[in-house]
N, CA, C and O atoms as a MOPAC input file, in Angstrom:
PM7 MOZYME 1SCF
protein

 N      0.75900 1    -1.14200 1     0.09200 1
 C      0.05500 1    -0.06900 1     0.09400 1
 C      0.82000 1     1.19300 1     0.08500 1
 O      0.39700 1     2.25200 1    -0.37800 1
 N      1.84700 1     1.02600 1     0.56700 1
 C      2.89100 1     2.24500 1     0.71700 1
 C      3.28100 1     2.75400 1    -0.88700 1
 O      3.33000 1     3.93600 1    -1.22700 1
 N      3.50500 1     1.74800 1    -1.65700 1
 C      3.70800 1     1.92900 1    -3.05900 1
 C      2.99800 1     3.09200 1    -3.68100 1
 O      3.50600 1     3.97900 1    -4.36700 1
 N      1.62800 1     2.93500 1    -3.30200 1
 C      0.70100 1     4.17400 1    -3.82000 1
 C      0.11100 1     4.91700 1    -3.19400 1
 O     -0.86000 1     5.57500 1    -3.56500 1
 N      0.74900 1     4.91100 1    -1.89000 1
 C      0.52700 1     6.00800 1    -1.00800 1
 C     -0.98300 1     5.69800 1    -0.22900 1
 O     -1.56700 1     6.57300 1     0.41100 1
 N     -1.42300 1     4.52400 1    -0.37300 1
 C     -2.70600 1     4.27900 1     0.38200 1
 C     -2.49900 1     3.77900 1     1.69100 1
 O     -1.54200 1     3.08600 1     2.03600 1
 N     -3.71500 1     4.27000 1     2.61600 1
 C     -3.76000 1     3.94200 1     4.05200 1
 C     -5.01100 1     3.16400 1     4.39200 1
 O     -5.99500 1     3.07800 1     3.65800 1
 N     -4.85900 1     2.55900 1     5.68100 1
 C     -5.96900 1     1.61900 1     6.17800 1
 C     -6.76100 1     2.89100 1     6.75800 1
 O     -6.20000 1     3.75300 1     7.43600 1
 N     -7.95600 1     2.91400 1     6.46100 1
 C     -8.76500 1     4.10500 1     7.09600 1
 C     -9.91000 1     3.81600 1     7.91800 1
 O    -10.58500 1     4.69800 1     8.44900 1
 N    -10.18900 1     2.24600 1     8.05300 1
 C    -11.01100 1     1.63700 1     8.90400 1
 C    -10.86300 1     0.18400 1     9.01000 1
 O    -10.80700 1    -0.52300 1     8.00400 1
 N    -10.79200 1    -0.32800 1    10.31400 1
 C    -10.72900 1    -1.74400 1    10.27000 1
 C    -11.68700 1    -1.96300 1    11.39000 1
 O    -11.64200 1    -1.28700 1    12.41800 1
 N    -12.82600 1    -3.20800 1    11.12000 1
 C    -13.77300 1    -3.63900 1    11.86100 1
 C    -13.87600 1    -4.83800 1    11.50200 1
 O    -13.54900 1    -5.05500 1    10.33500 1
 N    -14.34800 1    -6.02200 1    12.33400 1
 C    -14.85100 1    -7.17900 1    11.83800 1
 C    -15.81300 1    -7.24800 1    10.81000 1
 O    -16.96900 1    -6.82400 1    10.80000 1
 N    -15.04900 1    -7.95400 1     9.78800 1
 C    -15.78700 1    -8.25300 1     8.54700 1
 C    -15.69000 1    -6.74700 1     7.52300 1
 O    -16.12400 1    -6.80000 1     6.37300 1
 N    -15.22700 1    -5.75000 1     7.94400 1
 C    -15.12500 1    -4.36400 1     6.93900 1
 C    -13.81900 1    -3.61500 1     7.08100 1
 O    -13.33800 1    -3.20900 1     8.13900 1
 N    -13.46800 1    -3.52900 1     6.23800 1
 C    -12.19100 1    -2.16100 1     6.32000 1
 C    -12.37400 1    -1.19900 1     5.07500 1
 O    -13.11800 1    -1.55100 1     4.16000 1
 N    -11.74400 1    -0.05900 1     5.03300 1
 C    -11.52600 1     0.79600 1     4.24800 1
 C    -10.05300 1     1.05400 1     3.50700 1
 O     -9.03800 1     0.87000 1     4.17900 1
 N     -9.97100 1     1.38200 1     2.44100 1
 C     -8.66300 1     1.77700 1     2.15100 1
 C     -8.89700 1     3.15900 1     1.50400 1
 O     -9.88900 1     3.32400 1     0.79400 1
 N     -7.95600 1     4.22600 1     1.74100 1
 C     -7.95100 1     5.51900 1     1.46500 1
 C     -6.87900 1     6.00800 1     0.54600 1
 O     -5.75900 1     6.17100 1     1.03000 1
 N     -7.11100 1     6.29700 1    -0.89500 1
 C     -5.99000 1     6.53700 1    -1.53300 1
 C     -5.97400 1     8.02700 1    -2.10100 1
 O     -7.03000 1     8.54800 1    -2.45700 1
 N     -4.80700 1     8.67600 1    -2.17700 1
 C     -4.88200 1    10.10700 1    -2.74200 1
 C     -4.54400 1    10.08300 1    -4.53500 1
 O     -3.79200 1     9.33800 1    -5.16400 1
 N     -5.24900 1    10.98000 1    -4.91600 1
 C     -5.10000 1    11.04700 1    -6.48400 1
 C     -3.38800 1    11.63500 1    -6.58400 1
 O     -2.99500 1    12.54300 1    -5.85200 1
 N     -2.68000 1    11.09500 1    -7.39100 1
 C     -1.50800 1    11.68300 1    -7.52900 1
 C     -0.97300 1    11.29800 1    -9.01000 1
 O     -1.43000 1    10.31700 1    -9.59600 1
 N     -0.20800 1    11.93800 1    -9.44800 1
 C      0.27500 1    11.61000 1   -10.75600 1
 C      0.92500 1    10.20600 1   -11.20700 1
 O      0.68300 1     9.58500 1   -12.24200 1
 N      1.78500 1     9.87500 1   -10.20100 1
 C      2.12300 1     8.45200 1   -10.20100 1
 C      1.18800 1     7.27200 1   -10.40400 1
 O      1.63800 1     6.18600 1   -10.77000 1
 N     -0.21300 1     7.48000 1   -10.15400 1
 C     -1.15000 1     6.50500 1   -10.28500 1
 C     -2.05800 1     6.62800 1   -11.58900 1
 O     -2.98500 1     5.85400 1   -11.82900 1
 N     -1.74100 1     7.52300 1   -12.27300 1
 C     -2.61000 1     7.98300 1   -13.51100 1
 C     -2.46300 1     7.07500 1   -14.49400 1
 O     -1.38700 1     6.47700 1   -14.50200 1
 N     -3.46700 1     6.73700 1   -15.55300 1
 C     -3.26900 1     6.47300 1   -16.72500 1
 C     -3.33200 1     7.70700 1   -17.66700 1
 O     -3.41300 1     8.87100 1   -17.27500 1
 N     -3.28000 1     7.25700 1   -19.09400 1
 C     -3.21500 1     8.41200 1   -19.91100 1
 C     -4.11900 1     9.54800 1   -20.05500 1
 O     -3.90000 1    10.59200 1   -20.66900 1
 N     -5.13900 1     9.21400 1   -19.42100 1
 C     -6.33600 1    10.36400 1   -19.52500 1
 C     -6.23600 1    11.10200 1   -18.30800 1
 O     -6.95300 1    12.09800 1   -18.21900 1
 N     -5.47500 1    10.80700 1   -17.33400 1
 C     -5.57900 1    11.48400 1   -15.93800 1
 C     -6.52600 1    11.03200 1   -15.00800 1
 O     -6.79800 1    11.71200 1   -14.01900 1
 N     -7.14600 1     9.76000 1   -15.27100 1
 C     -7.76900 1     9.21600 1   -14.31600 1
 C     -6.84900 1     8.06400 1   -13.58900 1
 O     -5.88300 1     7.63100 1   -14.21700 1
 N     -7.10800 1     7.60800 1   -12.39300 1
 C     -6.47300 1     6.70400 1   -11.48100 1
 C     -6.74600 1     5.24500 1   -12.30500 1
 O     -7.84500 1     4.73600 1   -12.52500 1
 N     -5.50600 1     4.76500 1   -12.66400 1
 C     -5.49700 1     3.35800 1   -13.47500 1
 C     -6.25200 1     2.43400 1   -12.84300 1
 O     -6.14300 1     2.31700 1   -11.62300 1
 N     -7.11100 1     1.65600 1   -13.55100 1
 C     -7.71400 1     0.57500 1   -13.40100 1
 C     -7.09900 1    -0.35700 1   -12.68800 1
 O     -7.68000 1    -0.72600 1   -11.66700 1
 N     -5.80200 1    -0.96500 1   -13.02500 1
 C     -5.04400 1    -1.71400 1   -11.92900 1
 C     -4.85600 1    -1.40500 1   -10.60600 1
 O     -4.67300 1    -2.33300 1    -9.81800 1
 N     -4.87100 1    -0.07500 1   -10.15200 1
 C     -4.34800 1     0.38500 1    -8.94200 1
 C     -5.90600 1     0.33700 1    -8.31400 1
 O     -5.96900 1     0.00100 1    -7.13100 1
 N     -7.24000 1     0.65800 1    -9.03800 1
 C     -8.31800 1     0.44500 1    -8.50600 1
 C     -8.73700 1    -0.76300 1    -8.07300 1
 O     -9.37800 1    -0.91000 1    -7.03200 1
 N     -8.34300 1    -1.84900 1    -8.97400 1
 C     -8.38800 1    -2.99800 1    -8.55400 1
 C     -7.35100 1    -3.62600 1    -7.38700 1
 O     -7.71100 1    -4.54700 1    -6.65400 1
 N     -6.28500 1    -3.13500 1    -7.32600 1
 C     -5.61100 1    -3.21700 1    -6.09100 1
 C     -5.65600 1    -2.83400 1    -4.77400 1
 O     -5.08500 1    -3.38400 1    -3.83200 1
 N     -6.49400 1    -1.68500 1    -4.74800 1
 C     -7.15100 1    -1.24100 1    -3.55800 1
 C     -8.57100 1    -2.02900 1    -3.02600 1
 O     -8.95600 1    -2.26100 1    -1.88000 1
 N     -9.17500 1    -2.33500 1    -4.33400 1
 C    -10.67700 1    -3.23300 1    -4.00900 1
 C    -10.15500 1    -4.70800 1    -3.14300 1
 O    -10.54600 1    -5.22500 1    -2.09600 1
 N     -9.18600 1    -5.04200 1    -4.04600 1
 C     -8.76800 1    -6.62600 1    -3.68300 1
 C     -8.09000 1    -6.56300 1    -2.02400 1
 O     -8.28100 1    -7.39200 1    -1.13500 1
 N     -7.39500 1    -5.51500 1    -1.96600 1
 C     -6.78800 1    -5.68200 1    -0.64200 1
 C     -7.61100 1    -5.03800 1     0.94700 1
 O     -7.30700 1    -5.21700 1     2.12600 1
 N     -8.81900 1    -4.19500 1     0.25400 1
 C     -9.84400 1    -3.83100 1     1.10700 1
 C    -10.67800 1    -5.09500 1     1.44500 1
 O    -10.92900 1    -5.36900 1     2.61900 1
 N    -11.09700 1    -5.84800 1     0.43400 1
 C    -11.73200 1    -7.16100 1     0.62900 1
 C    -10.95800 1    -7.96800 1     1.44000 1
 O    -11.42000 1    -8.53400 1     2.43000 1
 N     -9.77000 1    -8.05700 1     1.06900 1
 C     -8.71300 1    -9.24600 1     1.52800 1
 C     -8.69400 1    -8.98900 1     2.97700 1
 O     -8.98700 1    -9.87100 1     3.78400 1
 N     -8.31300 1    -7.64700 1     3.36500 1
 C     -8.12900 1    -7.25700 1     4.70100 1
 C     -9.29500 1    -7.60700 1     5.66200 1
 O     -9.14800 1    -8.13900 1     6.76200 1
 N    -10.61300 1    -7.19500 1     5.03500 1
 C    -12.04900 1    -7.84200 1     5.74000 1
 C    -11.90500 1    -9.05000 1     6.01100 1
 O    -12.07700 1    -9.42800 1     7.17000 1
 N    -11.53500 1    -9.98400 1     4.94800 1
 C    -11.61700 1   -11.44700 1     5.12400 1
 C    -10.49100 1   -11.74300 1     6.48400 1
 O    -10.75100 1   -12.53800 1     7.38700 1
 N     -9.41300 1   -11.05500 1     6.41600 1
 C     -8.57800 1   -11.44700 1     7.43200 1
 C     -8.99000 1   -11.18800 1     9.00700 1
 O     -8.46000 1   -11.70100 1     9.99200 1
 N     -9.92800 1   -10.38200 1     8.97500 1
 C    -10.65600 1   -10.14500 1    10.24800 1
 C    -11.44100 1   -10.90700 1    10.75300 1
 O    -11.79700 1   -10.79200 1    11.92600 1
 N    -11.96900 1   -12.08000 1     9.74500 1
 C    -12.81500 1   -12.99100 1    10.34300 1
 C    -11.93600 1   -14.57100 1    10.18900 1
 O    -12.36900 1   -15.64900 1    10.59700 1
 N    -11.01600 1   -14.41000 1     9.70400 1
 C    -10.09500 1   -16.02500 1     9.51600 1
 C     -9.41100 1   -15.93200 1    10.89900 1
 O     -9.03100 1   -14.93000 1    11.50500 1
 N     -9.33800 1   -17.58400 1    11.33200 1
 C     -8.71700 1   -17.60800 1    12.39000 1
 C     -7.23100 1   -17.16700 1    12.81700 1
 O     -6.45500 1   -17.12300 1    11.86300 1
 N     -6.75600 1   -16.87500 1    13.91100 1
 C     -5.53500 1   -16.09700 1    14.30900 1
 C     -4.41400 1   -17.03800 1    13.55900 1
 O     -3.46000 1   -16.48200 1    13.01500 1
 N     -4.53500 1   -18.42600 1    13.53700 1
 C     -2.95500 1   -18.83300 1    13.05100 1
 C     -3.22200 1   -19.25900 1    11.76100 1
 O     -2.80100 1   -20.38600 1    11.50000 1
 N     -3.89800 1   -18.57500 1    10.74500 1
 C     -3.98400 1   -18.68400 1     9.43200 1
 C     -3.89800 1   -17.21800 1     8.41000 1
 O     -3.93400 1   -16.09200 1     8.90600 1
 N     -3.80600 1   -17.41600 1     7.24500 1
 C     -3.75600 1   -16.25400 1     6.36400 1
 C     -4.65800 1   -16.50400 1     5.24100 1
 O     -5.31900 1   -17.51200 1     4.99300 1
 N     -4.56100 1   -15.41800 1     4.62100 1
 C     -5.70100 1   -15.52400 1     3.60400 1
 C     -4.92800 1   -15.32200 1     2.27500 1
 O     -3.81400 1   -14.80600 1     2.18200 1
 N     -5.81000 1   -15.88300 1     1.09300 1
 C     -5.12400 1   -15.55000 1    -0.25300 1
 C     -6.24500 1   -15.48100 1    -1.35800 1
 O     -7.10100 1   -16.33000 1    -1.60400 1
 N     -6.05900 1   -14.42300 1    -1.88500 1
 C     -7.29400 1   -14.14700 1    -3.05600 1
 C     -7.11100 1   -15.40800 1    -4.30300 1
 O     -6.10500 1   -15.60300 1    -4.98400 1
 N     -8.03300 1   -15.94500 1    -4.33400 1
 C     -7.92900 1   -16.70800 1    -5.59100 1
 C     -8.89200 1   -16.52000 1    -6.76700 1
 O     -8.85200 1   -17.22600 1    -7.77500 1
 N     -9.70300 1   -15.58400 1    -6.58200 1
 C    -10.59100 1   -15.00100 1    -7.78700 1
 C    -11.17500 1   -13.90900 1    -7.33700 1
 O    -11.49500 1   -13.82100 1    -6.15200 1
 N    -11.41000 1   -12.85900 1    -8.28100 1
 C    -12.27500 1   -11.79400 1    -8.27600 1
 C    -12.79600 1   -11.40000 1    -9.52800 1
 O    -12.25800 1   -11.68900 1   -10.59700 1
 N    -13.95100 1   -10.67200 1    -9.39800 1
 C    -14.42800 1   -10.02700 1   -10.89300 1
 C    -15.02700 1    -8.54300 1   -10.42500 1
 O    -15.81800 1    -8.27200 1    -9.52100 1
 N    -14.42500 1    -7.78600 1   -11.27600 1
 C    -14.78500 1    -6.26400 1   -10.85400 1
 C    -14.99800 1    -5.64100 1   -12.20600 1
 O    -14.46100 1    -5.78900 1   -13.30400 1
 N    -16.22900 1    -4.69200 1   -11.61600 1
 C    -16.71000 1    -3.83900 1   -12.95100 1
 C    -16.36200 1    -2.61100 1   -12.63300 1
 O    -16.58600 1    -2.19600 1   -11.49600 1
 N    -15.63600 1    -1.67100 1   -13.77100 1
 C    -15.18300 1    -0.64000 1   -13.56800 1
 C    -16.56600 1     0.42500 1   -14.32200 1
 O    -16.86300 1     0.38100 1   -15.51500 1
 N    -17.12100 1     1.15800 1   -13.47500 1
 C    -18.28600 1     1.43700 1   -13.60000 1
 C    -18.20900 1     3.08700 1   -14.17500 1
 O    -19.04900 1     3.48200 1   -14.98400 1
 N    -17.28200 1     3.85000 1   -13.74500 1
 C    -17.01500 1     5.18600 1   -14.19200 1
 C    -15.61700 1     5.32700 1   -13.84800 1
 O    -14.95900 1     4.65300 1   -13.05600 1
 N    -15.23600 1     6.39300 1   -14.62800 1
 C    -13.58600 1     6.78800 1   -14.53500 1
 C    -13.25500 1     7.15000 1   -12.96500 1
 O    -13.97500 1     7.79500 1   -12.20400 1
 N    -12.03400 1     6.59200 1   -12.69800 1
 C    -11.43300 1     6.78600 1   -11.09800 1
 C    -10.75400 1     8.27500 1   -11.14500 1
 O     -9.54300 1     8.39900 1   -11.32600 1
 N    -11.52500 1     9.26800 1   -10.98900 1
 C    -11.15400 1    10.65800 1   -10.81900 1
 C    -11.39000 1    11.44700 1    -9.71400 1
 O    -12.00000 1    11.02600 1    -8.73100 1
 N    -10.94800 1    12.56300 1    -9.80800 1
 C    -11.29600 1    13.26600 1    -8.42000 1
 C    -10.27900 1    13.55000 1    -7.67200 1
 O     -9.19100 1    13.68500 1    -8.23200 1
 N    -10.37500 1    13.71000 1    -6.24000 1
 C     -9.32700 1    14.11300 1    -5.21300 1
 C     -8.77000 1    12.70300 1    -4.69700 1
 O     -7.69500 1    12.72500 1    -4.09800 1
 N     -9.33600 1    11.63600 1    -4.86100 1
 C     -9.19400 1    10.21800 1    -4.15700 1
 C    -10.20500 1     9.10100 1    -4.48600 1
 O    -11.21600 1     9.15800 1    -5.18500 1
 N     -9.70500 1     8.14000 1    -3.84600 1
 C    -10.72500 1     6.99200 1    -3.78500 1
 C    -10.69900 1     6.36300 1    -2.49000 1
 O     -9.72700 1     6.47800 1    -1.74300 1
 N    -11.90400 1     5.58900 1    -2.14400 1
 C    -12.25600 1     4.94200 1    -0.97100 1
 C    -12.45600 1     3.60800 1    -1.23100 1
 O    -13.46500 1     3.39600 1    -1.90400 1
 N    -11.69600 1     2.45400 1    -0.85300 1
 C    -12.24000 1     1.23300 1    -1.11900 1
 C    -12.91500 1     0.48400 1     0.14300 1
 O    -12.26200 1     0.19900 1     1.14700 1
 N    -14.09600 1     0.23500 1     0.01200 1
 C    -14.67100 1    -0.47900 1     1.19400 1
 C    -14.88800 1    -1.74600 1     0.96300 1
 O    -15.64800 1    -2.08000 1     0.05300 1
 N    -14.23900 1    -2.68100 1     1.76900 1
 C    -14.22400 1    -4.07700 1     1.53700 1
 C    -15.30600 1    -4.92600 1     2.67000 1
 O    -15.19900 1    -4.59700 1     3.85200 1
 N    -15.99500 1    -5.65100 1     2.42700 1
 C    -16.80700 1    -6.62500 1     3.53700 1
 C    -16.94200 1    -7.86600 1     3.13600 1
 O    -16.95000 1    -8.16800 1     1.94300 1
 N    -17.06200 1    -8.71400 1     4.09900 1
 C    -17.22800 1    -9.96600 1     4.07700 1
 C    -18.77200 1   -10.34600 1     3.76400 1
 O    -19.63000 1    -9.60800 1     4.24800 1
 N    -19.09300 1   -11.23500 1     3.13700 1
 C    -20.38400 1   -11.48300 1     2.39800 1
 C    -20.56600 1   -12.64000 1     3.07500 1
 O    -21.62100 1   -12.58700 1     3.70700 1
 N    -19.85200 1   -13.90800 1     3.24700 1
 C    -19.95500 1   -15.07700 1     3.58200 1
 C    -18.49700 1   -15.67300 1     4.01500 1
 O    -17.64400 1   -15.95700 1     3.17400 1
 N    -18.29600 1   -15.83900 1     5.50900 1
 C    -17.30900 1   -16.44300 1     6.12900 1
 C    -17.15000 1   -18.11500 1     6.19600 1
 O    -17.61300 1   -18.64200 1     7.20700 1
 N    -16.62200 1   -18.85200 1     5.34200 1
 C    -16.54800 1   -20.29500 1     5.57900 1
 C    -15.43200 1   -20.71300 1     6.08300 1
 O    -14.53800 1   -19.87100 1     6.16400 1
 N    -15.14300 1   -22.11400 1     6.57000 1
 C    -13.89000 1   -22.80500 1     7.08000 1
 C    -12.74600 1   -22.27300 1     6.01000 1
 O    -11.69800 1   -21.71100 1     6.32600 1
 N    -13.20700 1   -22.59000 1     4.62600 1
 C    -12.10900 1   -22.75900 1     3.72700 1
 C    -12.27500 1   -21.58200 1     2.91500 1
 O    -11.27500 1   -20.86400 1     2.89600 1
 N    -13.24000 1   -21.19300 1     2.25300 1
 C    -13.55600 1   -20.12800 1     1.56600 1
 C    -14.12000 1   -18.99800 1     2.15900 1
 O    -14.93000 1   -19.20300 1     3.06300 1
 N    -13.82100 1   -17.64900 1     1.78600 1
 C    -14.55500 1   -16.40900 1     2.05800 1
 C    -14.94200 1   -15.70200 1     0.88500 1
 O    -14.14100 1   -15.36600 1     0.01200 1
 N    -16.26400 1   -15.45400 1     0.85800 1
 C    -16.55100 1   -14.57200 1    -0.24600 1
 C    -16.70000 1   -13.00100 1     0.38000 1
 O    -17.23800 1   -12.79000 1     1.46800 1
 N    -16.25600 1   -12.15700 1    -0.30000 1
 C    -16.19000 1   -10.65400 1    -0.12100 1
 C    -16.53800 1    -9.65400 1    -1.46800 1
 O    -16.51100 1    -9.96900 1    -2.65800 1
 N    -16.78800 1    -8.67600 1    -1.00800 1
 C    -17.18000 1    -7.48500 1    -1.90600 1
 C    -16.41700 1    -6.37900 1    -1.47700 1
 O    -16.08200 1    -6.19100 1    -0.30700 1
 N    -16.14900 1    -5.65500 1    -2.42100 1
 C    -15.91500 1    -4.22700 1    -2.33600 1
 C    -16.36200 1    -3.13900 1    -3.37000 1
 O    -16.41400 1    -3.43100 1    -4.56500 1
 N    -16.74200 1    -1.66800 1    -2.84200 1
 C    -16.91400 1    -0.91400 1    -3.68400 1
 C    -15.95100 1     0.12400 1    -3.75900 1
 O    -15.50500 1     0.49200 1    -2.67300 1
 N    -15.60400 1     0.57900 1    -4.58400 1
 C    -14.52900 1     1.84300 1    -4.90500 1
 C    -15.29100 1     3.08400 1    -5.17600 1
 O    -16.05800 1     3.16700 1    -6.13500 1
 N    -15.09600 1     3.99700 1    -4.38000 1
 C    -15.84500 1     5.45300 1    -4.60500 1
 C    -14.71700 1     6.43000 1    -5.00000 1
 O    -13.61500 1     6.35600 1    -4.45700 1
 N    -14.99300 1     7.32600 1    -5.93100 1
 C    -14.18300 1     8.41900 1    -6.04100 1
 C    -14.77400 1     9.73300 1    -5.43500 1
 O    -15.89200 1    10.23200 1    -5.56400 1
 N    -13.66600 1    10.13700 1    -4.72900 1
 C    -13.99300 1    11.61400 1    -3.94300 1
 C    -13.83600 1    12.72900 1    -4.95300 1
 O    -12.83800 1    12.93900 1    -5.64300 1
 N    -15.06300 1    13.47200 1    -4.93800 1
 C    -14.89700 1    14.84400 1    -5.53600 1
 C    -15.71600 1    16.07700 1    -4.74500 1
 O    -16.92300 1    16.22600 1    -4.56000 1
 N    -14.58400 1    16.88700 1    -4.35800 1
 C    -15.27100 1    18.13800 1    -3.58500 1
 C    -16.27700 1    17.26800 1    -2.25800 1
 O    -17.47600 1    17.52300 1    -2.13600 1
 N    -15.63100 1    16.35100 1    -1.44200 1
 C    -16.87500 1    16.03800 1    -0.54800 1
 C    -17.55400 1    14.96200 1    -0.95400 1
 O    -17.58100 1    14.01300 1    -0.17000 1
 N    -18.23200 1    14.84200 1    -2.20000 1
 C    -19.01100 1    13.70200 1    -2.58100 1
 C    -18.52000 1    12.34400 1    -3.06900 1
 O    -17.50100 1    12.30500 1    -3.75900 1
 N    -19.10400 1    11.35000 1    -2.79200 1
 C    -18.64400 1     9.94400 1    -3.14200 1
 C    -19.52300 1     9.70800 1    -4.43100 1
 O    -20.71400 1    10.01000 1    -4.51400 1
 N    -18.76700 1     9.12800 1    -5.42000 1
 C    -19.43300 1     8.46300 1    -6.41000 1
 C    -18.94900 1     6.68000 1    -6.98100 1
 O    -17.80000 1     6.38900 1    -7.31400 1
 N    -19.72400 1     6.03000 1    -6.97800 1
 C    -19.48100 1     4.78400 1    -7.29000 1
 C    -18.65800 1     4.78000 1    -8.40300 1
 O    -19.05700 1     5.43900 1    -9.36300 1
 N    -17.42000 1     4.09100 1    -8.52200 1
 C    -16.54200 1     4.01500 1    -9.85900 1
 C    -16.16600 1     2.61500 1    -9.98200 1
 O    -15.74900 1     2.25000 1   -11.08200 1
 N    -16.25600 1     1.63400 1    -8.88200 1
 C    -15.98400 1     0.13700 1    -9.28100 1
 C    -16.64900 1    -0.79500 1    -8.26000 1
 O    -16.85100 1    -0.47600 1    -7.08800 1
 N    -16.96100 1    -1.94400 1    -8.79200 1
 C    -17.44800 1    -2.84100 1    -7.87700 1
 C    -16.94600 1    -4.15800 1    -7.90300 1
 O    -16.72900 1    -4.48300 1    -9.07000 1
 N    -16.66200 1    -5.08400 1    -7.06700 1
 C    -15.99600 1    -6.21300 1    -7.06600 1
 C    -16.62000 1    -7.15800 1    -6.42500 1
 O    -17.46900 1    -6.75700 1    -5.62800 1
 N    -16.44900 1    -8.50300 1    -6.52900 1
 C    -16.96000 1    -9.70900 1    -5.68700 1
 C    -15.85500 1   -10.61900 1    -5.81200 1
 O    -15.48100 1   -10.92200 1    -6.94500 1
 N    -15.15900 1   -11.20000 1    -4.58100 1
 C    -14.14500 1   -11.69800 1    -4.74100 1
 C    -14.18400 1   -13.15100 1    -3.72000 1
 O    -14.90100 1   -13.27400 1    -2.72700 1
 N    -13.32800 1   -14.07000 1    -4.19500 1
 C    -13.04900 1   -15.47700 1    -3.17200 1
 C    -11.76300 1   -15.54900 1    -2.53100 1
 O    -10.68000 1   -15.43300 1    -3.10500 1
 N    -11.93200 1   -15.72700 1    -1.44200 1
 C    -10.62700 1   -15.71700 1    -0.68800 1
 C    -10.67500 1   -17.29000 1     0.07500 1
 O    -11.64800 1   -17.85600 1     0.57600 1
 N     -9.24300 1   -17.75900 1    -0.04000 1
 C     -8.85100 1   -19.02300 1     0.26000 1
 C     -8.40300 1   -18.90500 1     1.89600 1
 O     -7.57600 1   -18.02900 1     2.14700 1
 N     -8.82900 1   -19.61600 1     2.86000 1
 C     -8.17800 1   -19.45700 1     4.11900 1
 C     -7.18000 1   -20.58700 1     4.15400 1
 O     -7.50700 1   -21.73600 1     3.85900 1
 N     -6.01200 1   -20.26300 1     4.50200 1
 C     -4.75300 1   -21.14400 1     4.65500 1
 C     -4.47100 1   -21.29600 1     5.93100 1
 O     -3.81300 1   -20.44000 1     6.52300 1
 N     -4.95400 1   -22.47600 1     6.58100 1
 C     -4.98800 1   -22.69300 1     8.13700 1
 C     -3.32400 1   -23.26900 1     8.08100 1
 O     -2.75800 1   -23.96800 1     7.24000 1
 N     -2.82200 1   -22.63600 1     9.38000 1
 C     -1.53000 1   -22.70400 1    10.07200 1
 C     -0.44000 1   -22.03300 1     9.14000 1
 O      0.72700 1   -22.42300 1     9.16800 1
 N     -0.84700 1   -21.05200 1     8.34900 1
 C      0.13000 1   -20.36800 1     7.65100 1
 C      0.14300 1   -19.00600 1     7.98300 1
 O     -0.73500 1   -18.22600 1     7.61100 1
 N      1.15500 1   -18.67800 1     8.70300 1
 C      1.03600 1   -16.89800 1     9.18200 1
 C      1.33400 1   -16.04000 1     7.94900 1
 O      1.77800 1   -16.34500 1     6.84200 1
 N      0.97300 1   -14.93200 1     8.45400 1
 C      1.25800 1   -13.81700 1     7.33800 1
 C      2.38900 1   -13.38600 1     7.29500 1
 O      2.85600 1   -13.03300 1     8.37800 1
 N      3.16000 1   -13.26200 1     6.20300 1
 C      4.66000 1   -12.64200 1     5.90000 1
 C      4.52300 1   -11.28700 1     6.48600 1
 O      3.51200 1   -10.67400 1     6.14000 1
 N      5.34500 1   -10.69100 1     7.31200 1
 C      5.54100 1    -9.54100 1     7.79500 1
 C      6.21400 1    -8.69900 1     6.68300 1
 O      7.00000 1    -9.11800 1     5.83400 1
 N      5.81900 1    -7.59800 1     6.82300 1
 C      6.28000 1    -6.74800 1     5.46700 1
 C      7.61700 1    -5.73800 1     6.12000 1
 O      7.60900 1    -5.15400 1     7.20400 1
 N      8.56800 1    -5.75200 1     5.24000 1
 C      9.79500 1    -5.48400 1     5.73500 1
 C     10.44000 1    -4.27100 1     4.89200 1
 O     11.56500 1    -3.85400 1     5.17100 1

């Protein structure tokens, strides 16, 4: 997340938010935030939400996601809101909405559904 200047704005059981400022290093050719970055924060927000319901001795891994880019990711920044839809022992289904911020208003710019695999007994690698 540090690479794209994103921050974790909310962590609750089954829910997280990632906040991302708009800056030139993450833009595509039209000045919008690149779709790959939109996917990255959606995947991470939903994945972090899954981590909040996984057993303490387990880690999680994305195995699939489908994302619709609904409108350009422009404005002052983005908020990705991840949420657990169903938590099973082996698979966790999540969703994420990515909102574009413009002058204090939010506009839905991407919608994602994701499947997470619970990896029992495998600790998370610590960032270094």
